[in-house]
C-alpha positions in Angstrom: 0.0 0.0 0.0 1.3 3.5 -0.9 2.2 5.9 1.9 1.1 9.1 0.4 2.8 12.2 2.0 0.6 14.7 3.9 -1.1 17.5 1.9 1.0 20.1 3.7 4.2 18.5 2.4 2.9 18.1 -1.2 1.7 21.7 -1.6 5.3 22.9 -1.3 6.5 20.8 -4.3 7.5 22.7 -7.4 9.8 20.1 -9.2 9.8 16.4 -10.0 13.1 14.8 -10.9 12.9 11.2 -12.1 15.4 8.4 -12.9 14.7 6.7 -16.2 15.4 3.0 -16.1 13.0 1.3 -13.6 10.9 4.5 -13.3 9.8 5.4 -16.8 10.5 1.8 -17.9 9.8 -1.6 -16.5 13.6 -1.9 -16.0 13.9 -4.3 -18.9 15.9 -3.7 -22.0 15.4 -5.3 -25.4 18.6 -5.9 -27.4 18.4 -7.0 -31.0 21.1 -8.9 -32.9 22.8 -5.6 -34.0 23.0 -4.4 -30.4 20.2 -1.9 -30.7 18.4 -1.3 -27.4 14.8 -0.5 -26.9 12.6 -0.2 -23.7 9.0 -0.2 -22.9 7.3 2.9 -21.4 3.8 3.5 -20.3 1.5 5.9 -22.3 -0.4 6.5 -19.0 2.9 7.8 -17.4 3.3 10.0 -20.4 -0.2 11.5 -19.7 0.9 12.1 -16.1 4.0 13.9 -17.3 1.9 16.1 -19.6 -0.5 16.9 -16.7 2.4 17.8 -14.4 3.9 20.1 -17.1 0.5 21.8 -17.6 0.2 22.3 -13.8 3.5 24.1 -13.8 5.8 21.6 -12.3 9.5 21.7 -13.4 10.5 18.3 -14.6 13.8 16.5 -15.2 14.8 13.0 -16.3 18.2 12.3 -14.6 19.9 9.1 -15.8 23.3 7.6 -15.1 23.0 5.8 -18.5 23.8 7.6 -21.7 21.4 6.1 -24.2 19.6 7.6 -27.3 16.3 6.0 -26.0 16.4 8.3 -23.0 16.9 11.4 -25.2 14.1 10.3 -27.5 11.7 9.8 -24.7 12.6 13.2 -23.2 12.0 14.8 -26.5 8.7 13.2 -27.0 7.5 14.2 -23.5 9.2 17.7 -23.9 11.0 17.1 -20.6 14.6 18.1 -20.0 17.1 15.2 -19.8 20.5 15.0 -18.1 22.1 11.7 -18.7 25.5 10.1 -18.6 26.3 11.6 -15.2 28.3 9.7 -12.6 27.3 12.0 -9.8 23.5 12.3 -9.9 23.4 14.3 -6.6 25.7 16.9 -8.0 23.7 17.1 -11.2 20.4 17.4 -9.2 21.9 20.2 -7.0 23.1 22.2 -10.0 19.7 21.8 -11.8 17.8 23.0 -8.6 20.1 26.0 -8.3 19.6 26.9 -12.0 15.8 26.9 -11.4 16.1 28.7 -8.0 14.5 25.8 -6.1 15.4 24.2 -2.8 15.7 20.5 -2.2 12.6 20.7 -0.1 10.5 21.8 -3.1 11.6 18.7 -5.0 10.4 15.2 -5.4 12.9 12.6 -6.6 11.6 9.3 -8.1 14.2 6.5 -8.1 14.3 2.8 -8.0 17.9 1.6 -7.2 21.1 2.2 -5.2 22.4 4.8 -7.6 19.4 7.0 -6.7 19.9 6.7 -2.9 21.8 10.0 -2.4 19.2 12.0 -4.4 16.4 10.3 -2.6 17.9 11.3 0.7 18.5 14.9 -0.4 15.0 16.0 -1.5 11.9 16.9 0.4 9.9 13.9 -0.8 11.5 10.7 -2.0 9.4 8.4 -4.1 9.9 4.9 -5.6 7.8 2.6 -7.8 6.4 -0.5 -6.1 9.1 -2.7 -7.6 12.1 -0.6 -6.5 15.1 -2.5 -5.2 15.1 -3.1 -1.5 18.3 -1.0 -1.1 16.1 2.2 -1.6 12.8 1.0 -0.1 13.9 2.1 3.4 14.9 5.6 2.2 11.6 6.7 0.5 8.8 8.6 2.0 6.3 7.5 -0.6 6.3 4.0 -2.1 3.8 3.9 -5.0 1.4 1.0 -5.6 2.3 0.8 -9.3 5.5 -0.5 -10.8 8.1 1.4 -12.9 7.0 1.7 -16.5 3.5 0.5 -15.5 1.7 3.6 -14.2 3.9 4.7 -11.2 4.5 8.2 -12.6 0.8 8.6 -13.4 -0.1 7.5 -9.9 2.1 10.1 -8.4 1.0 12.7 -11.0 -2.7 12.2 -10.2 -2.0 12.9 -6.5 0.1 16.0 -7.3 -2.5 17.4 -9.6 -5.3 16.8 -7.1 -3.3 18.7 -4.5 -2.6 21.5 -6.9 -6.3 21.8 -7.8 -7.3 21.7 -4.2 -4.8 24.5 -3.5 -6.4 26.7 -6.1 -9.9 26.5 -4.4 
């Protein structure tokens, strides 16, 4: 069962930073005989991204991997991508500074050990239901849906509901 953060915590959020593999995808990669890689993403998650953008959230895909599929997905979603970074925390801190945001105004969504520092740095840390156990203890919000299977949409729906409630 998801542990949704309190409304008072969620109303302060202005940015959502997401890992790619295992968050936007189901953490599987398809490799053909020529070595070309492809992944599976959820269109539902794409709708959640669009809703968050429309609601005014700053969005970033932050990936350790350098892969054209990450770039293509970011382009399709019209979301900024930073990839191929060995120090994700440093990249996150720089991105927040550029956007004049504090760590407490940010959600980070991650699923594995290389996300741990970022998860511990932000105001609200989130993981898909199938995140590796090494990060499960560090998150404040464990979603009911798995990576690449509606996790982003689940989170987005809650954030949009909070944003709409705040307007009233």
